[in-house]
SEVEXMI-301547 format. One record per residue (C-alpha): residue in one letter; y negated, z, x. Coordinates in Angstrom, 1 decimal, decimal comma. Example, Ala and Ser with C-alpha at 12.3 -4.5 7.8 and 13.67 -1.06 7.14 Angstrom:
ATOM residuo     py     pz     px
ATOM       A    4,5    7,8   12,3
ATOM       S    1,1    7,1   13,7
END
This chain:
ATOM residuo     py     pz     px
ATOM       X    0,1    0,0    0,0
ATOM       X   -3,6   -1,0    1,4
ATOM       X   -6,2    1,6    2,2
ATOM       X   -9,8    1,3    0,7
ATOM       X  -13,0    2,2    2,2
ATOM       X  -16,0    2,1    0,0
ATOM       X  -19,0    1,3    1,4
ATOM       X  -22,4    1,9    0,3
ATOM       X  -26,0    0,3    2,0
ATOM       X  -29,3    0,8    1,0
ATOM       X  -31,5   -2,1    2,1
ATOM       X  -35,0   -0,4    2,3
ATOM       X  -38,7   -1,4    2,7
ATOM       X  -39,8    1,3    5,0
ATOM       X  -43,3    1,8    6,7
ATOM       X  -43,5    1,9   10,6
ATOM       X  -44,8    5,7   11,1
ATOM       X  -44,4    7,1    7,8
ATOM       X  -41,4    9,5    8,8
ATOM       X  -42,0   11,6    5,7
ATOM       X  -42,1    8,7    3,1
ATOM       X  -38,9    6,8    4,9
ATOM       X  -36,9   10,0    5,2
ATOM       X  -37,6   10,7    1,4
ATOM       X  -36,0    7,2    0,6
ATOM       X  -33,2    7,9    3,0
ATOM       X  -32,6   11,0    1,2
ATOM       X  -32,8    9,5   -2,5
ATOM       X  -30,1    6,6   -1,1
ATOM       X  -27,9    9,5    0,1
ATOM       X  -27,9   11,0   -3,5
ATOM       X  -27,4    7,5   -4,9
ATOM       X  -24,3    7,1   -2,7
ATOM       X  -22,8   10,3   -3,5
ATOM       X  -22,9    9,4   -7,2
ATOM       X  -21,1    6,2   -6,4
ATOM       X  -18,3    8,0   -4,9
ATOM       X  -19,3    6,1   -1,8
ATOM       X  -17,3    6,9    1,5
ATOM       X  -19,7    5,8    3,8
ATOM       X  -23,8    4,8    3,7
ATOM       X  -25,7    2,7    6,1
ATOM       X  -29,3    2,3    6,1
ATOM       X  -31,2    0,0    8,4
ATOM       X  -31,9    0,5   12,1
ATOM       X  -34,8    3,1   13,1
ATOM       X  -35,1    3,8    9,3
ATOM       X  -36,6    7,1   10,1
ATOM       X  -39,2    5,8   12,2
ATOM       X  -39,7    2,2   10,6
ATOM       X  -39,1   -0,7   12,8
ATOM       X  -40,3   -1,7   14,8
ATOM       X  -42,3    1,5   15,9
ATOM       X  -43,6    0,1   19,4
ATOM       X  -46,0    2,3   21,1
ATOM       X  -45,6    5,4   18,7
ATOM       X  -42,7    6,1   20,6
ATOM       X  -44,6    6,7   23,5
ATOM       X  -46,0    9,9   21,8
ATOM       X  -43,6   13,0   22,4
ATOM       X  -44,5   14,2   19,1
ATOM       X  -43,9   11,4   16,9
ATOM       X  -40,5   11,3   18,5
ATOM       X  -40,0   15,1   18,0
ATOM       X  -41,1   14,4   14,3
ATOM       X  -38,2   11,6   14,0
ATOM       X  -35,6   14,2   15,6
ATOM       X  -36,8   16,9   13,3
ATOM       X  -36,2   14,3   10,1
ATOM       X  -32,7   13,7   11,4
ATOM       X  -31,9   17,3   11,3
ATOM       X  -33,1   17,5    7,8
ATOM       X  -31,1   14,7    6,7
ATOM       X  -28,1   15,7    8,4
ATOM       X  -28,7   19,3    6,4
ATOM       X  -28,3   17,5    3,0
ATOM       X  -25,4   15,4    4,1
ATOM       X  -22,3   15,9    2,3
ATOM       X  -19,2   14,3    1,6
ATOM       X  -20,4   10,7    2,2
ATOM       X  -21,0   10,0    5,8
ATOM       X  -24,2    8,4    6,7
ATOM       X  -25,2    6,2    9,3
ATOM       X  -29,0    6,4    9,9
ATOM       X  -31,5    4,8   12,7
ATOM       X  -33,4    7,0   14,4
ATOM       X  -35,2    7,5   18,0
ATOM       X  -32,9    9,7   20,2
ATOM       X  -34,1   11,5   23,5
ATOM       X  -32,1   11,2   26,5
ATOM       X  -30,8   14,3   28,4
ATOM       X  -31,7   12,6   31,7
ATOM       X  -34,4    9,8   32,3
ATOM       X  -32,4    6,5   33,1
ATOM       X  -33,3    3,7   35,1
ATOM       X  -32,2   -0,1   33,8
ATOM       X  -33,3   -3,3   35,1
ATOM       X  -36,6   -2,2   36,5
ATOM       X  -37,8    0,9   38,1
ATOM       X  -39,3    2,2   35,3
ATOM       X  -37,6    5,4   33,7
ATOM       X  -36,8    5,7   30,2
ATOM       X  -36,4    8,5   27,9
ATOM       X  -35,5    7,3   24,8
ATOM       X  -33,0    5,3   23,0
ATOM       X  -33,0    3,3   19,8
ATOM       X  -29,8    5,1   17,9
ATOM       X  -27,9    5,5   15,0
ATOM       X  -26,6    9,2   13,9
ATOM       X  -23,4    9,7   12,1
ATOM       X  -24,1   12,6    9,6
ATOM       X  -21,5   14,6    7,4
ATOM       X  -21,0   17,8    5,9
ATOM       X  -24,3   19,1    7,0
ATOM       X  -24,5   18,2   10,6
ATOM       X  -25,0   15,2   13,1
ATOM       X  -21,5   14,4   14,1
ATOM       X  -22,2   11,9   16,5
ATOM       X  -24,9    9,5   18,0
ATOM       X  -24,6    5,9   19,1
ATOM       X  -27,2    4,2   21,7
ATOM       X  -28,0    0,4   21,1
ATOM       X  -26,7   -1,4   24,0
ATOM       X  -28,1   -4,9   23,9
ATOM       X  -32,0   -4,6   23,8
ATOM       X  -33,9   -7,8   22,8
ATOM       X  -36,7   -8,5   24,8
ATOM       X  -37,5  -12,2   23,5
ATOM       X  -39,8  -13,7   20,8
ATOM       X  -41,1  -11,0   18,7
ATOM       X  -39,0   -8,5   20,2
ATOM       X  -39,6   -6,1   23,2
ATOM       X  -37,4   -3,3   23,1
ATOM       X  -36,5   -3,1   26,4
ATOM       X  -40,1   -2,1   27,0
ATOM       X  -39,4    1,3   25,1
ATOM       X  -35,9    2,0   25,2
ATOM       X  -33,0    3,0   27,6
ATOM       X  -29,7    0,6   27,4
ATOM       X  -27,1    2,4   25,6
ATOM       X  -24,4    4,1   27,7
ATOM       X  -22,6    5,8   25,1
ATOM       X  -19,1    5,2   25,4
ATOM       X  -17,2    3,0   22,8
ATOM       X  -16,0    5,1   20,0
ATOM       X  -14,0    4,8   17,0
ATOM       X  -15,1    6,8   14,2
ATOM       X  -12,6    7,7   11,4
ATOM       X  -14,5    7,5    8,2
ATOM       X  -12,5    8,0    4,7
ATOM       X   -9,1    7,9    6,8
ATOM       X  -10,3    3,8    8,1
ATOM       X  -11,0    3,1   11,8
ATOM       X  -14,8    2,3   11,9
ATOM       X  -16,9    1,1   14,9
ATOM       X  -20,5    1,4   14,7
ATOM       X  -23,5   -0,5   16,0
ATOM       X  -26,8   -1,5   15,8
ATOM       X  -28,4   -5,1   15,3
ATOM       X  -28,2   -7,5   18,4
ATOM       X  -25,1   -5,6   19,5
ATOM       X  -23,2   -8,0   16,9
ATOM       X  -24,9  -11,2   18,0
ATOM       X  -23,1  -11,1   21,3
ATOM       X  -19,3  -12,2   20,9
ATOM       X  -18,3   -9,7   23,5
ATOM       X  -20,6   -7,1   22,3
ATOM       X  -19,9   -3,7   21,5
ATOM       X  -18,3   -4,6   17,9
ATOM       X  -15,8   -6,6   19,8
ATOM       X  -14,9   -4,2   22,3
ATOM       X  -14,3   -1,6   19,3
ATOM       X  -12,2   -4,2   17,0
ATOM       X   -9,9   -5,1   20,3
ATOM       X   -9,4   -0,9   20,5
ATOM       X   -8,6   -0,3   16,6
ATOM       X  -11,6   -0,5   14,5
ATOM       X  -10,9   -2,4   11,1
ATOM       X  -14,3   -2,1    9,8
ATOM       X  -17,4   -2,8   12,1
ATOM       X  -20,6   -1,0   10,8
ATOM       X  -23,6   -2,5   11,7
ATOM       X  -27,4   -1,4   11,0
ATOM       X  -30,2   -3,7   11,3
ATOM       X  -34,0   -4,5   11,5
ATOM       X  -33,5   -8,4   11,8
ATOM       X  -36,7  -10,2   11,1
ATOM       X  -36,8  -13,4    9,2
ATOM       X  -37,4  -17,1   10,1
ATOM       X  -36,5  -20,1    8,4
ATOM       X  -32,8  -20,7    8,4
ATOM       X  -31,8  -17,6    9,3
ATOM       X  -29,9  -16,7    6,6
ATOM       X  -27,4  -19,5    7,3
ATOM       X  -27,3  -18,4   10,8
ATOM       X  -26,4  -14,8   10,3
ATOM       X  -23,9  -15,8    7,1
ATOM       X  -22,0  -17,9   10,2
ATOM       X  -22,8  -15,0   12,8
ATOM       X  -20,9  -12,5   10,6
ATOM       X  -18,2  -14,6    9,5
ATOM       X  -17,3  -15,5   13,0
ATOM       X  -17,2  -12,0   14,1
ATOM       X  -15,0  -11,0   11,2
ATOM       X  -12,5  -13,5   11,5
ATOM       X  -12,4  -13,5   15,5
ATOM       X  -11,6   -9,6   15,4
ATOM       X   -9,8   -9,4   12,2
ATOM       X  -12,1   -6,6   10,8
ATOM       X  -14,3   -6,4    7,8
ATOM       X  -18,3   -6,3    8,8
ATOM       X  -20,7   -4,6    6,9
ATOM       X  -24,5   -5,5    8,0
ATOM       X  -27,2   -3,7    6,3
ATOM       X  -30,9   -4,9    7,0
ATOM       X  -34,2   -3,9    6,5
ATOM       X  -36,5   -5,3    3,9
ATOM       X  -40,5   -6,0    3,5
ATOM       X  -43,6   -6,9    5,5
ATOM       X  -44,6   -4,9    8,6
ATOM       X  -47,6   -6,4   10,3
ATOM       X  -46,7   -9,5   11,3
ATOM       X  -43,1   -9,4   10,8
ATOM       X  -41,3   -9,8    7,5
ATOM       X  -37,9   -8,4    6,9
ATOM       X  -35,8  -10,5    4,5
ATOM       X  -32,6   -8,3    3,6
ATOM       X  -29,7  -10,2    2,7
ATOM       X  -27,4   -7,5    3,5
ATOM       X  -23,7   -8,7    3,7
ATOM       X  -20,1   -7,3    3,7
ATOM       X  -17,6   -9,7    4,8
ATOM       X  -14,0   -9,5    4,8
ATOM       X  -11,8   -9,9    7,7
ATOM       X  -11,0  -13,5    6,5
ATOM       X  -14,6  -14,4    6,2
ATOM       X  -15,1  -13,9    2,6
ATOM       X  -18,7  -12,7    1,5
ATOM       X  -17,9   -9,7   -0,8
ATOM       X  -21,4   -8,9   -1,2
ATOM       X  -24,9  -10,1   -0,3
ATOM       X  -28,0   -8,6   -1,5
ATOM       X  -31,1  -10,4   -2,7
ATOM       X  -33,6  -11,7   -0,1
ATOM       X  -37,2  -10,1    0,0
ATOM       X  -36,2   -7,1   -2,6
ATOM       X  -34,9   -3,6   -1,8
ATOM       X  -31,3   -3,0   -3,0
ATOM       X  -28,9   -0,3   -3,1
ATOM       X  -25,0   -1,8   -3,0
ATOM       X  -21,4   -0,3   -3,2
ATOM       X  -18,4   -2,3   -2,3
ATOM       X  -14,8   -1,5   -1,8
ATOM       X  -13,2   -2,8    1,4
ATOM       X   -9,5   -3,3    1,7
ATOM       X   -7,7   -2,8    5,1
ATOM       X   -3,9   -2,8    6,0
ATOM       X   -1,8    0,3    4,9
ATOM       X   -0,9    1,1    8,3
ATOM       X   -3,8    2,0   10,9
ATOM       X   -4,1    0,2   14,3
ATOM       X   -3,4    1,8   17,3
ATOM       X   -6,6    3,3   19,1
ATOM       X   -7,4    2,9   22,6
ATOM       X  -10,8    4,4   23,0
ATOM       X  -11,9    7,8   22,0
ATOM       X  -11,5    8,7   18,2
ATOM       X  -14,4   10,5   16,5
ATOM       X  -12,5   12,3   13,3
ATOM       X  -15,2   12,3   10,6
ATOM       X  -13,6   12,5    7,0
ATOM       X  -10,4   11,7    5,7
ATOM       X   -9,4    9,6    2,7
ATOM       X  -10,6   10,4   -0,6
ATOM       X   -8,4   12,3   -3,0
ATOM       X  -10,3   11,6   -6,1
ATOM       X   -9,4    8,8   -8,7
ATOM       X  -12,0    6,3   -8,7
ATOM       X  -11,9    2,4  -10,0
ATOM       X  -12,5   -0,8   -8,0
ATOM       X  -16,0   -1,4   -7,1
ATOM       X  -16,5   -4,9   -6,1
ATOM       X  -20,0   -6,0   -4,9
ATOM       X  -22,1   -9,1   -6,1
ATOM       X  -23,2  -12,2   -4,0
ATOM       X  -26,6  -13,0   -4,3
ATOM       X  -27,4  -16,7   -3,9
ATOM       X  -29,6  -17,9   -0,6
ATOM       X  -32,6  -19,0   -1,6
ATOM       X  -33,5  -23,0   -0,7
ATOM       X  -35,7  -23,2    2,3
ATOM       X  -39,2  -23,7    0,3
ATOM       X  -38,7  -20,7   -1,7
ATOM       X  -37,5  -18,5    1,1
ATOM       X  -40,8  -19,3    3,0
ATOM       X  -42,6  -18,9    0,0
ATOM       X  -40,9  -15,4   -0,3
ATOM       X  -41,8  -14,4    2,8
ATOM       X  -45,3  -15,4    2,7
ATOM       X  -45,7  -13,3   -0,5
ATOM       X  -44,0  -10,4    1,0
ATOM       X  -45,8  -10,6    4,3
ATOM       X  -49,2  -10,5    2,6
ATOM       X  -48,2   -8,0    0,0
ATOM       X  -46,9   -5,4    2,5
ATOM       X  -49,8   -5,9    5,2
ATOM       X  -52,2   -5,2    2,1
ATOM       X  -50,7   -2,5    0,3
ATOM       X  -49,0   -0,4    3,3
ATOM       X  -52,7   -0,7    5,0
ATOM       X  -54,1    1,0    2,2
ATOM       X  -56,2   -1,9    0,6
ATOM       X  -56,7   -2,4   -3,0
ATOM       X  -57,9   -5,9   -3,1
ATOM       X  -58,6   -9,2   -0,9
ATOM       X  -61,2  -11,6   -0,9
ATOM       X  -60,7  -15,2   -0,4
ATOM       X  -63,2  -18,3    0,2
ATOM       X  -62,6  -20,9   -1,8
ATOM       X  -63,3  -24,4   -0,6
ATOM       X  -62,0  -26,6   -3,2
ATOM       X  -59,3  -27,7   -0,9
ATOM       X  -55,7  -27,3   -0,6
ATOM       X  -55,6  -24,5    2,2
ATOM       X  -57,5  -22,2    0,5
ATOM       X  -55,8  -23,2   -2,8
ATOM       X  -52,3  -22,2   -1,5
ATOM       X  -53,8  -19,2    0,1
ATOM       X  -55,0  -17,9   -3,2
ATOM       X  -51,7  -19,0   -5,0
ATOM       X  -49,7  -16,7   -2,3
ATOM       X  -52,5  -13,6   -3,3
ATOM       X  -51,7  -13,9   -6,7
ATOM       X  -48,3  -13,7   -6,5
ATOM       X  -48,1  -11,2   -4,1
ATOM       X  -50,8   -9,0   -5,5
ATOM       X  -51,6   -9,7   -8,8
ATOM       X  -54,5  -11,6  -10,1
ATOM       X  -56,7   -8,2  -10,6
ATOM       X  -56,6   -7,6   -6,9
ATOM       X  -57,7  -11,3   -5,9
ATOM       X  -61,5  -12,3   -5,6
ATOM       X  -62,3  -15,8   -4,8
ATOM       X  -66,0  -16,9   -3,4
ATOM       X  -67,4  -20,3   -3,0
ATOM       X  -70,7  -20,6   -0,8
ATOM       X  -72,2  -23,9   -1,2
ATOM       X  -74,8  -25,6    0,7
ATOM       X  -76,9  -28,7    0,6
ATOM       X  -73,7  -30,9    2,1
ATOM       X  -71,5  -29,2   -0,4
ATOM       X  -69,7  -31,7   -2,7
ATOM       X  -70,1  -31,1   -6,6
ATOM       X  -66,1  -31,6   -6,6
ATOM       X  -65,4  -28,9   -4,1
ATOM       X  -67,5  -26,6   -6,1
ATOM       X  -65,8  -27,4   -9,7
ATOM       X  -62,2  -27,4   -7,8
ATOM       X  -62,9  -24,2   -6,6
ATOM       X  -64,2  -22,7  -10,1
ATOM       X  -61,0  -24,6  -11,7
ATOM       X  -58,6  -22,9   -9,4
ATOM       X  -59,9  -19,7   -9,9
ATOM       X  -60,0  -20,1  -13,7
ATOM       X  -56,2  -21,5  -13,5
ATOM       X  -55,0  -18,5  -11,3
ATOM       X  -56,9  -15,9  -13,5
ATOM       X  -59,1  -14,5  -10,6
ATOM       X  -62,9  -13,5  -10,4
ATOM       X  -64,6  -15,9   -8,7
ATOM       X  -68,5  -15,5   -7,4
ATOM       X  -70,5  -18,3   -6,6
ATOM       X  -73,0  -17,6   -3,7
ATOM       X  -75,7  -20,4   -2,6
ATOM       X  -76,2  -20,1    1,3
ATOM       X  -78,5  -23,0    1,6
ATOM       X  -81,4  -20,2    2,5
ATOM       X  -79,5  -19,0    5,2
ATOM       X  -78,7  -22,3    6,4
ATOM       X  -82,1  -23,2    6,7
ATOM       X  -82,9  -20,0    8,3
ATOM       X  -80,5  -21,2   11,4
ATOM       X  -82,1  -24,6   11,3
ATOM       X  -85,5  -23,0   11,8
ATOM       X  -84,2  -20,6   14,4
ATOM       X  -83,0  -23,2   16,4
END
């Protein structure tokens, strides 16, 4: 008879630096996962601090507050095992590829029954494109381990670790892991959802292990996270995919063989197989948006969260009557609502009547306020000054 691991995921929209707010969201997800009779809950990479925390991690007080929050979450952890991202402090300074000693790690904690059971440090630190993790974090040197959760052998890793075909998840699978748990802060770019799907399918089938991939969602300054968290079976079937660009709490049952594999690395026994009766839970597979819809959703998500997370209440957009300002205004209305968008058009002697009429027509169609401010006197003043 096969064994079942009930996995829960919290695809959350978090805020960099808002440790209190982020911790509250995680705690709510923990309570929900317990109600779903889950064996394990995954929340995103660096969920406590928000991703990417960048120079905030250079402040000792910030790292301290994140560690206090971790202990607070551990204190309320019960039967459900929780894998949560945080910034860990190293016992000793570590020097990697350069001469700069580092004192912190991008980490995942395993919480259960009121305590922090173990910690994992991310081994592959991206340092290209929008990423600069190697500037802040030490490369993970925690020894490979298998965590037995709900009676099932699990490997735990963070984001980039699973992108390498010979990375830590593969090591864990070869050593006996049946389910690979991977927490992420993976930003969006066009066609990335397809790349992720193919990558996770390959990791699952190559290692004959189920993969649970939980991502962040929402905008954070110049980055946008699209979610699309997934559960992929050992034969490559997508058992669950969360919607893109929206928060999601999900639960899915993952099936493994009746007999556990032999282990060849250290094992941490976290929780036993559940004894309570529970019906079968299947995930739902949300469709991937087509490329145009995906990009538009990323634009609205990024704008919405930039405005709201920075405490602004409305935006002002200069309307020229052209396509650029028209598209910008449409994105703003879809992101924030018409009541939060104000248009402004500033004609002068060289402005065409059509540009003014088109700006006003656009505002009326979008339902936004528009102000017409003639700047010809200002233009004349500049001419006089020259």
